C-alpha positions as CSV (number, residue, x, y, z in Angstrom):
1,M,116.1,104.1,126.1
2,D,116.0,107.9,124.1
3,I,119.0,109.5,123.3
4,K,119.7,112.2,126.1
5,N,119.3,109.1,128.1
6,Q,121.7,106.9,126.1
7,A,124.2,109.6,125.9
8,L,123.8,109.6,130.2
9,V,124.1,106.5,130.1
10,E,127.8,106.2,128.0
11,H,128.9,109.3,129.4
12,L,128.4,107.9,133.1
13,L,130.2,104.3,131.8
14,N,132.9,106.5,130.0
15,Q,133.7,108.2,133.9
16,G,132.8,105.0,135.8
17,A,129.6,106.1,137.5
18,I,128.6,103.1,137.5
19,E,129.3,99.4,135.7
20,V,127.0,97.2,133.6
21,A,124.8,94.8,136.2
22,G,123.6,92.3,133.9
23,I,121.0,91.6,131.9
24,D,116.5,91.5,133.6
25,N,114.1,89.4,132.3
26,D,113.4,91.2,129.8
27,G,116.4,91.6,127.7
28,L,117.9,95.4,128.9
29,L,120.9,95.7,130.3
30,T,121.4,96.4,134.9
31,Y,123.6,98.9,135.3
32,K,125.1,99.7,139.4
33,I,126.9,102.8,140.7
34,T,130.0,103.4,141.9
35,D,131.5,105.9,144.4
36,K,132.5,107.7,141.7
37,L,128.9,109.0,141.4
38,K,129.6,111.4,143.5
39,N,131.5,112.6,141.8
40,V,130.6,112.8,138.2
41,S,127.0,113.8,139.0
42,P,125.6,114.4,142.0
43,S,122.2,115.4,141.8
44,L,122.1,112.3,140.2
45,Y,123.2,110.5,143.1
46,D,121.5,112.0,145.5
47,D,118.5,111.2,143.8
48,L,119.1,107.6,143.9
49,R,120.0,107.3,146.8
50,D,116.8,109.5,147.9
51,Q,114.9,107.0,145.7
52,F,116.4,103.9,147.8
53,E,115.6,105.2,150.8
54,H,112.3,106.2,150.0
55,H,111.3,103.0,148.6
56,M,113.3,101.1,152.0
57,F,111.6,103.0,154.3
58,R,108.1,101.4,152.7
59,L,109.3,97.9,152.7
60,I,110.4,98.9,156.7
61,K,107.0,100.7,157.5
62,R,104.8,97.4,155.5
63,G,107.0,94.7,158.3
64,P,107.6,91.7,157.6
65,E,104.2,90.2,156.6
66,T,104.9,91.8,153.3
67,M,107.5,89.4,152.0
68,T,107.5,86.5,151.1
69,W,109.7,83.6,153.2
70,R,111.3,79.9,153.0
71,L,110.6,78.8,156.5
72,R,113.4,75.5,156.2
């Protein structure tokens, strides 16, 4: 992560706009957003919401055949 992104993450953590969620398979920290992100960085919140909605739309459009199911 470059210095600019690292500073942004620190700022968002200090403001309570994001929280550490865990560590991924590559050993990198993962984060989850909080309701405070809407006030701390409305443009970032909007960007993340737009990305989420885009991915959800693509998943819904493709239907259940693209998912892995466990039948019991």
